[in-house]
C-alpha positions in Angstrom: 123.9 -57.6 -83.0 127.3 -58.6 -83.0 126.5 -61.1 -80.1 128.0 -61.5 -76.1 130.0 -64.3 -76.9 131.8 -65.5 -73.9 135.0 -64.2 -76.3 133.6 -60.9 -77.1 133.3 -60.5 -73.3 136.9 -61.6 -72.5 138.3 -59.0 -75.1 136.2 -56.1 -74.6 137.8 -56.0 -70.7 141.3 -55.6 -71.5 141.5 -55.4 -75.4 145.3 -53.9 -75.7 146.9 -57.8 -74.7 145.7 -58.7 -78.2 149.0 -57.4 -79.2 150.6 -59.9 -77.4 148.2 -62.9 -79.3 148.8 -65.0 -82.5 147.2 -63.8 -84.8 145.1 -66.6 -85.8 143.6 -66.7 -82.9 142.6 -62.9 -83.2 141.0 -64.1 -86.0 139.0 -67.0 -84.3 137.5 -64.1 -81.8 137.0 -61.8 -85.0 134.9 -64.4 -86.1 133.3 -65.9 -83.2 132.0 -63.0 -82.9 130.7 -62.5 -85.9 128.7 -65.2 -86.3 127.4 -66.4 -83.6 124.8 -68.6 -85.9 121.5 -69.5 -84.3 119.8 -72.9 -84.3 118.4 -73.3 -87.9 115.4 -75.0 -86.5 114.6 -71.1 -84.7 113.0 -69.0 -87.3 112.7 -72.1 -89.6 109.1 -72.5 -89.3 108.2 -69.5 -89.3 109.5 -68.6 -92.2 108.5 -72.1 -94.6 105.0 -70.4 -93.5 105.5 -67.4 -96.0 103.8 -67.0 -99.2 105.9 -64.1 -99.7 109.0 -66.3 -99.7 111.5 -66.8 -102.2 114.9 -68.2 -103.1 117.9 -67.0 -105.0 121.1 -67.7 -105.8 124.6 -66.2 -104.4 127.2 -65.9 -107.1 129.2 -68.7 -105.2 126.6 -71.0 -106.3 124.4 -70.7 -102.6 120.9 -71.3 -102.2 119.6 -68.5 -99.3 115.5 -68.0 -98.9 114.4 -64.2 -98.6 111.0 -62.2 -98.5 109.5 -59.7 -100.3 106.9 -57.6 -98.3 104.7 -55.9 -99.9 102.4 -52.2 -98.3 98.9 -53.5 -99.0 97.6 -55.7 -101.5 99.5 -54.5 -104.4 103.3 -52.8 -102.4 104.8 -49.5 -103.4 106.7 -47.9 -105.5 109.9 -47.8 -102.7 111.5 -50.7 -101.3 113.6 -51.0 -98.6 116.3 -54.5 -98.7 117.5 -55.0 -95.1 120.2 -57.4 -94.0 120.0 -58.3 -90.1 122.0 -58.8 -87.5 124.4 -61.5 -87.0 122.3 -63.5 -83.8 119.9 -63.3 -85.6 118.4 -65.2 -89.3 115.6 -64.2 -91.0 113.1 -66.0 -90.2 113.4 -64.3 -85.7 113.0 -61.1 -87.7 109.7 -61.1 -89.3 107.4 -59.7 -86.7 109.6 -57.2 -87.5 110.3 -56.6 -90.7 106.1 -56.7 -90.7 106.3 -53.9 -89.0 108.6 -51.6 -91.5 106.9 -52.7 -93.5 103.1 -51.1 -91.7 104.7 -48.2 -90.2 107.0 -47.1 -93.2 104.7 -47.7 -96.0 107.1 -48.7 -98.0 108.1 -52.5 -99.6 110.5 -54.5 -97.8 113.1 -57.1 -99.5 115.5 -59.2 -96.5 117.3 -61.8 -96.4 119.5 -64.3 -94.7 123.0 -65.3 -95.5 124.6 -68.2 -95.9 125.0 -70.3 -93.8 121.8 -68.8 -91.1 118.5 -70.8 -91.2 117.3 -71.8 -94.5 120.8 -70.7 -96.3 123.5 -72.8 -97.8 127.2 -71.6 -97.7 128.8 -70.8 -94.8 128.7 -67.4 -93.0 131.5 -65.0 -94.5 132.2 -61.7 -95.3 132.7 -62.7 -98.6 129.3 -64.4 -98.2 127.4 -61.5 -96.6 128.4 -59.5 -99.7 127.2 -62.3 -102.2 124.3 -62.7 -100.2 123.0 -58.7 -100.7 124.2 -58.7 -104.3 121.9 -61.5 -105.4 119.2 -59.7 -103.6 119.8 -56.2 -105.2 119.7 -57.9 -109.0 116.3 -59.9 -107.9 115.2 -55.8 -106.3 116.4 -54.9 -109.7 113.5 -56.6 -111.8 111.2 -54.8 -109.9 112.4 -51.5 -109.3 114.6 -48.9 -110.4 117.5 -48.2 -108.5 116.5 -44.6 -107.1 113.8 -46.3 -105.3 116.2 -48.7 -103.1 116.6 -47.8 -99.9 119.1 -49.9 -97.8 119.0 -50.9 -93.9 121.1 -52.7 -91.7 121.5 -53.7 -87.9 124.4 -53.8 -87.0 126.9 -56.3 -87.8 124.1 -55.6 -91.0 125.3 -52.9 -91.9 128.2 -54.5 -93.0 127.2 -55.9 -96.6 125.2 -52.4 -96.5 127.6 -50.5 -97.1 129.1 -52.4 -99.2 126.3 -52.4 -101.8 126.1 -48.2 -101.4 130.1 -48.3 -102.1 129.4 -50.1 -104.6 126.4 -48.8 -107.0 125.8 -45.1 -105.4 122.8 -44.9 -108.0 120.5 -45.7 -105.0 118.6 -44.1 -102.5 119.3 -43.8 -98.8 121.0 -45.6 -96.3 119.8 -46.3 -93.4 122.7 -47.6 -90.0 121.4 -48.7 -87.3 124.2 -50.1 -84.2 127.0 -49.4 -86.8 130.6 -50.8 -86.4 133.6 -49.0 -87.0 134.5 -52.3 -87.3 134.3 -56.4 -86.2 137.4 -56.2 -85.4 137.2 -52.5 -83.7 134.0 -54.0 -81.7 136.2 -56.5 -80.5 139.3 -55.9 -80.2 139.0 -52.2 -79.7 141.2 -49.7 -81.9 144.3 -50.7 -81.4 143.9 -54.7 -82.1 142.1 -54.3 -84.7 145.5 -52.4 -85.6 147.5 -55.1 -85.0 145.2 -57.5 -87.3 144.3 -55.2 -89.8 144.6 -57.4 -91.7 141.7 -59.9 -90.1 139.7 -57.7 -89.6 136.3 -57.6 -90.6 133.4 -55.4 -92.3 135.9 -52.3 -92.3 132.6 -49.9 -92.2 135.3 -47.1 -91.5 137.4 -47.4 -94.8 133.9 -47.7 -97.0 131.5 -44.7 -95.7 133.1 -41.8 -97.1 132.5 -43.8 -100.3 129.3 -43.0 -100.0 127.3 -40.7 -101.8 124.2 -41.0 -101.1 122.4 -39.4 -98.0 123.0 -41.7 -95.3 120.5 -42.0 -91.2 122.5 -42.8 -88.4 120.8 -44.5 -85.2 122.5 -45.6 -82.3 122.0 -46.5 -78.6 124.3 -44.7 -76.2 124.0 -47.6 -74.3 125.0 -50.0 -76.2 127.6 -52.7 -74.8 128.0 -54.2 -77.3 129.2 -51.8 -80.4 129.7 -48.8 -78.7 127.9 -45.5 -79.8 131.3 -43.6 -80.3 131.2 -46.1 -83.4 128.3 -44.3 -84.5 129.8 -41.6 -84.2 132.2 -41.8 -85.8 130.9 -43.0 -88.7 128.1 -40.1 -89.3 130.3 -37.6 -89.0 132.4 -39.8 -91.7 129.2 -39.7 -94.2 129.8 -37.6 -97.2 125.8 -36.8 -97.0 124.5 -37.4 -93.9 121.2 -36.4 -92.4 120.1 -35.7 -89.0 120.6 -39.1 -87.0 118.9 -40.5 -83.9 121.1 -40.6 -80.9 119.0 -43.2 -78.9 119.0 -42.0 -75.1 119.9 -44.8 -72.2 119.2 -47.7 -74.8 121.7 -50.4 -76.1 122.3 -52.8 -79.3 119.2 -54.8 -78.6 116.5 -52.6 -76.3 116.3 -50.4 -79.3 113.1 -49.2 -79.3 110.9 -50.0 -82.4 108.2 -47.5 -83.2 111.1 -44.1 -82.2 113.2 -46.0 -84.9 110.9 -46.7 -87.7 109.5 -42.8 -86.9 112.0 -41.4 -88.2 113.3 -44.2 -90.7 109.5 -42.9 -92.5 110.7 -39.8 -91.8 114.0 -40.7 -93.8 112.2 -42.5 -96.1 109.4 -39.1 -97.1 112.3 -36.6 -97.0 113.9 -38.2 -99.9 110.7 -38.8 -101.3 109.6 -34.9 -101.1 106.4 -36.5 -98.8 108.1 -34.8 -95.7 103.5 -34.0 -94.4 103.2 -37.5 -95.1 103.9 -39.0 -92.3 102.7 -36.4 -90.3 99.6 -37.7 -91.2 100.3 -41.2 -90.9 100.8 -40.3 -87.9 97.5 -38.2 -86.6 95.7 -40.7 -88.1 96.8 -44.0 -86.8 99.2 -43.0 -83.8 97.0 -45.6 -81.9 97.1 -47.9 -84.0 101.1 -48.2 -84.2 100.3 -48.6 -80.9 98.6 -50.8 -80.4 99.8 -53.1 -83.0 104.2 -52.4 -80.9 
């Protein structure tokens, strides 16, 4: 998610004061909060051991890793393209991604942003978008757009919405804990207005241009990206489905089982297979609980 860095804590307490800040300082604050890249060794070892590891090349010439997790031995005919949060890398998300594939009965293709983990390049909004574009182009060799659902968490909702806005042919979108923009999450609405040209991932400008069905999930006690951001994104959707508001949960403790059940329902509804989830829960409820 959006990391609660010292810069974030300072700015979140008193956003109106940012009107008096020099603009370079405002831009640095937004960037610092947006890209607190974790130590590269934290997830790299686990990632390098994966048999499903692949490498992609972005339009800017940066090499980035990705994993293509196949459901079962041969995979499925649908895939989720997953965009991770900003204070984590691909290697750290592997257990969750395996769980996503299992519970949601789908292939999962997850990529890493430039400047994170094993990736080349530097973290930036432009490079995050280049990264998801490389992932999407890879998937188009294996799946038609109508079988691809884009799923972003926290800052990952930025590249997710950008992709969906430009590619209305994709099947659906899942947004977990989405900020209206990084500037609004860090500086508040007033601060993001003052520093509009320094703001990044302006989801509030893009969500209304997304045509496919959109599922929004958010914790009501989110201390980093307030729940009101998720509500605003939901209300601006052209084609929103029933959202998931998780009571008494914050940014980094959303319950995996609850969220992934809702994602599975969403995927099955898109495919006209809502009965599939009921059968899955009945037969494997114990197994799910044990593995969570």
